[in-house]
N, C-alpha and C positions, 0 to 999 in steps of 0.2 A: 238445287238452289244456286244462286249466284256464288255464294261462298264455296260451294262444292266445286264450282268451275275452277276456282283458284287452287283448291286442294288437288284436283286432278292434274292441273298444269304443273304443280310443284312435284307431283309424283313422276310425271313425264320428264320433267327437268332432271330429276335425280337419276332416272334411267339413262338419259342421254349423257349425263356427266360420267357415268360409268363406262359408256361406250367411247366417248370422245374425251379421253383423260386430259385434264389440264386445260380444256377449252370451255370458255363461258358460252353456253348455248342459250340463245334468246328463245324462250318458249312463250307462246301466248298463254296468259294465266289470268285472270282477274275476276273480280267479283262485283259486289254491289258497291254503290256509291252513296255518298251522302255529302252534300256540299251546301254552300250557302251563298246566295247572291245578296250581299249585304248593302243595304241602303236605308230601308224603312223597317220599323219594328215588325217582327213576326207576329207579335201579339196585338197588332193593330186590329181594331174591331171592324174596320172598313172591309167589305167583301167585294173585291173587283169581279166583274162579270166577264169570264173568259170561257173559252171552249176547251175542255179537257179532252185529251186524245184517248178516250176510253169507250168510244161508241156512243157517248151521250153528247147532246148538242145544247148550245145556249144561244139565245137570240142576240146577245151582245158580246161578241168576241173583243178582247182587249189585247194590246201589245204584250208580248212575252219576252223575257221571263218576268214573273212577278218578283219584285225586289223585296227581300226579307232579310232579317237578321235574328239571331237568337234573343229571346227575351232577357231582360236584365237579371231576372231571378234564376237563370239556368244553372243547374248543378249537373253532375255526371254520375251515372251508375254503370256498373259493368255487368253485362249479360253474355254468357258463353265466350268470355274473353274480349268482348267488344265494348268500348266506351260509348254509352248512349246518353244524349241530352235529356234532361228532365226539367220541367218548369211547373211551379206551383200555380201559375196563371194560365198556361197554355196546354199542359198535359204531359204525361198521363196523370189525371187527377185521382185515379184509383190504381193502386199497385198492391197486390197481395198474392201470395203463393206463386210468384214469378209472372203473373199475368199483368197486363197493362191495358187500361181503358180510360175513357173520359178525356177525350181530346176536343178542344174548343173548336167552334165552327168558324175558323179563320185560316189564312194560309199557314200560320205558325202551327195550328193544331193539325192541319193536313200533313205538314212536314214531319212533325213528331210522331204522328200515327204511322206514316209510311216507314219510318226508321224502326220503331218498336215492333210493329206487326211483322215486318220483314224478318227481323231477327227471331221473333217468337214463333215463327213458322218454320224454322230450320230444325232438322232432326237433332242437332247438337244440344238443344236446350232440354230435351227429354219429352216424353209423351205426356207427362203431367202438365206441361206448359203448352206444347204445340197442339195437342188434341182439343182442348177447350178453345184455344185461339182459332184453330181452323174451323171448328164447329160454329162458333158464335161471332167471329170477327172477320171472316173471309166470305166474299160474295162473288157472283159471276158464274158463267156457264161452265167454267173449268174448275170450280171449287171442289167437286167430288174427286176429280182426277188429281188435284193437288194434294188432297188428303191421302189418297192411295200412294202417291209418289213419296211423300214425306214419311209415311209409315214404313214403306219398303226401305227407304234409305236408313231409317232408324234401326231396323233389324240388321241391315248390312253392317252398320257401325257397331253392332254388338249390343244394342239396347233391347230391353225386355219390357213389354207393356205392363207386366206385373209390378215392376219397380218404378217405372216412369221417370227415372233419374236422367240427368244429362250424361252425354257420352264423350264429349270432347269440347275443346275450344275452337271457335271459328278462326281460320288462318289469315284473316285480313282485317283491316281497320277502315272505318268510315273516314273519308277524307274531304268530301265536298258535296254540295247540293245545289240544284237549280230547280225552280218551279216554272216550267214553260207554259203551264196553263192552269187556270183555277176558275171554278164556278161555284155557285151555292150548293151544287149537288155532286160535283166531281173535281178531282185535281190530278195532275200528273206531277210526280216528283222524280227528277233525275238524280240518282245517287252515284257518287264517285267513291270507289274503294281502292285501297292500295294493299299490296302484299309483296313480300320479298321471296323470290324463287330460290331454288337450291344453289344457283350461281351467285346469289347475293344481289341480284338485280331487282329493283323496285318495279312492279308491274301494276298498271292501272286498268280499271274496268268501270264502265258506266252501265247502270241498269235503270230503265224507265219503270217506275212503280206507280200504278194507278190506285187511288183510293176513292171511295164513294161515300157520300153523306147519307146515312140511313134514316135521318130524322131525329136521331138521338146521339149519334156518334159517327166517327169515321170508321170505315171498314176497308180492308185490303181487297182489291180486285184480283182474283187468281190469274196468273199468267197463262198464256196459251198452252194447252195440254197439261196444265198444272206444274210446269217446270220453267225455270228462269233461263235455262241454257240457250233457248232460241232468241232471247231478246237482249242478252248481255253483249256488250261491245267492248273489245279491248282498245285502249287508247295509248297514244304515244305520250311521253312526258309533256310535250308541247300542247297537245290537245287537253291533257289533264289540267294544265295551268289555267284553262278558261273557266274552271270551276272554282269559285271562291271557297276558301277552306272552311271546313267544319271540324273543329277539334276542341278539346278542353281548353278553356281560357279564352275562346273566341266569342 
């Protein structure tokens, strides 16, 4: 997962700091992203017809990014150490036993679905959460590979399927988000994440997260080969500044 990319970078950074004593070593680190292109309401019921970059097409592409902002009723909840936005009007409308579902059929709903489903499919949240999320809320040709990868990572982190409990907190925070494309059936959400490496340097990463409308809710589209490593891009602070911030209070 993208959060694991940051964790691995932090480990590499610590090893390099031991070798190069007293030197701040710049290591590429970073994770997922979550940002906000603020202009119009995320909970706007208007559905712009765009072409999402998920292998699906739409007859009416529109300019990107789709401009959005968090709904006025947004509150925040913490999952695996990450602050996630929650809206009573945009979703998730159902939250129980750590699961999140019921995202409205708007750009706001797509954004909130991307954020929650991304975190709920990390091994850190525990198998009691990621197993039903992966089974019921992840689609695409690589969904089975994603399930295998997350389960393997969970075991490596010391988790046991019998207990199903969380194993750790994620080492990064959601920082910004853009929606470069949106249709009635699919959306792409570019998430910006930030983490501090062992040298105390803030590292930024962007992850393109695709979601698909199933007819009843948004579902996460599994990344290539079931892992985020191949699509995560590290960013400079200048590049990260292009992502409108997503943070509590925004």
